[in-house]
N, C-alpha and C positions, 0 to 999 in steps of 0.2 A: 504493500500500500504506500510506503514511503516513496518508492521509485515512481509509482503512478502519480502521486502528488507532485513530484518534481517535474515529471514530463508534462502533466497537465498545466502546471504553472508556466512552463516554457511555451506551450502551444497557445495559452490564453493571450500572450502578448502579441501573437500573430493574427488571431481570429478577430476580425473587425465586425462585430455584431451590429446590426442596424440601429439598436437603441443605445449604443455607447455614446456618452457625451464627454467632452474634454474637461477634465478637472482643472480648476484654477484656484490659486491661493488668494485669499481676500483678507486684507488687514482691517481690523476694527469692525465695528457694527455698521454695515453698509448694505445698500441694495444696489447691486451692479446691473445696469440695464443691458439688454441685448437688443440691438436695433433691428435684428432680423427675426426676432421671435419673442417668446415670453421672457419676462424679467427673472433674474435670480431672486431667490427668497432672501429676506433680511437675515443676517447672521448675528448672533450674540457671541462675542469673543469669549465670554465666560463659560459658555456651553459648548463651544466648537471643539471637535476633535478631528484632526486631519487624517488623510489616508496613511501617511507615514507614521503618525502616532498610533493609529489602530493596528497597523502591521507590527509595530514595535511591541504593542501590548500582546498580540498573538504570540510573538516570539518569546516574550517573558513568561507567559502562562503555559504554552505548549512546547516550547523549546525545540521546535522543528519536528516533533513527533507526528505520526499520522493522525488526522483529525477524525478518529472513529467516535461513534456516539458516546461510548462510555467515558472517553476522555473529555469530550465536550460537556457532558453532563456534570463532570467533576469540577468544572471551572468555578472557583469560588471568588474570583476577582471582578468579573463583569458579566453583564447579560446584554446581549444585542436584541433589539426589538425592531422588527420590520413592520413599518406602519402603512405599507401599500395594501391595495386590495388583495384578497385571498388568492386570486388567480395568479397575480404577479409573484406572490410569495412562493406558490407551488411551482411556478416556472423556474425560479432560481433565487435562492437567498444565501446570504453569507453564512458559512458554517457556524452552527450553534445558535442561530437567531430563532426567536419565537415570533409568532404573528400576532399583532394587535393593532388595529386601526385606531385613529383618534376617537372615534365614536364608541370604541370598546374599552378604552382605558379606565374611565371612571368606575364602571361596573366590575372591572377585573383588577383593580388596583392592588388587591391582596396577592396577586400572582407576581407582582414586581417586588424584588427584594430590597430591603432597606439597608442591608449590610454589604451590598455590592454596588459597583458603578452600573447604572442603567443607561445604555447608549441607544438612542432612537435613530433610525435612518429610513430613507425612502428612495425615490427614483432619481436623485441627483440635485443639482443646484437650482433647478426650476421647480422642484417638488416641495410643497408646503406641509405635507403630512407629518413629517418627522418633527418639525417645529410645533405643530399643533398638538401632537401627542405628548411631547415633552412639557408643554405649558400645562396641559391638563394634569399630568402626573405630578408636577410641582404644586399645582393648586390643591392636590389631595395629599400633600405632605411629604413627597419624595424630595430629597435634597441632593443626593449624589447622582445628578442627571447630566448627560452630555448629549449632543446632537452631532451626528456624522452627516453634515450637510452634503458632502460630495456623493454619498450613497453608493448603491451597487454599481453604477456605471464606472466610477473611479476605482472601485475595488477590482473590477475586472480589468480595467485598463492598466492597472499596476501589476498584472500578471497573476492574479489570484482566480480561483474557480468559485462557482456557486453550486449549491446543492439543489437538485430538482426532486420534487415529491412524486409519488406514484400516480396520483390523478393526472398530473401534467404529462408524464411519460405515456400513460395509457391513452390519453387524448391524442398525443402525437402519433402513436403507433396505429390507432384505429382510424385516424383521419389524415392519412398520408397525402391524399389528393389535395387537401387544403393547405397543409404545411409540410412540404416535402423536403425542405432544405435543412435536414438534420441527419445525423448518423449515430446510431447506438453502437457502442463498442463494449463487448464482453471481454473483460480482462482475466477471467478465470482460465484454468488449464484447458487445453483443447478437448481432452476426454470428458471433462465436466460439461463443456459447452455442447458437445455432441449429444449428451443425454437430454438436455433441456436448455432452452434459451428463449429470450424475448424475440418474437417474430421480427425478422428483418435485421437483426443485430449482426455486427461484424466481429469475428473472433480474432482478437489480438492479445494473447496471453501476456501478462506483464513480463514474464521471463523470456519472451520472444520479441520484445518491443523493437529492438534495433533491427531485427530480421524482417518484421512485418509492418513497421510503421509506414512504409511506402504504399500500403493499401488504403491509407487515409485519403479522404477526398482532396482533390487539388484546389477546389474552390474554398478560399479562405473565409468566405461568409457562411460556410456550413457550420451549423451548431453541432458540436461533439458532446455526446452524453455517455459517460463511462459508467459501467456498473460491474459489480462482482457478486459475492455471495451474501450480501446483506450487511447488517450492523456489526458483525463480529470483528 
């Protein structure tokens, strides 16, 4: 799994997904206009955490180890909260993040820890949902709150991967005529793949990566979804 994480991180820097946005640093509390489109959300420098800071936090907590579920669940330093709609969360979220939209924060405030840093994020510098969710959480007594304004686009652009949930993968597999620009990659051993696999998936065992990576699509816009044997 560690080798897979390394290779996926390398690939992610090359894959130019359509929804990626360019992350930019912003000094102070400011609203930066975008003449060609929607404006950036206003940022509070007291709440802001940057992509580099979040990646450093991951390094401190996980020390480069594979981000398996048990390790993510054992994180006692911070909690990531994805404030986007459920479908976007299922499509791909930062490892370890839970889902909670601004409208759900008040009724689920007890699910947010008071002994850890709670970091809200959404769809990038134009997305207001993370700021809205953070404001509601603070109104209900949370004090150790941060906002990752750059969000999942900047996370991917920095060479990191996202986690897709089963409902999204199922939709992609069952509706290939509508969303064909993706490839499922089974990283389990070949003999295991032959016994059962997700329909349409490509077998590239992690121990044969160098030998078989040429089978990957040449189209850099293709979304690559890697899977193996579950949460283990």
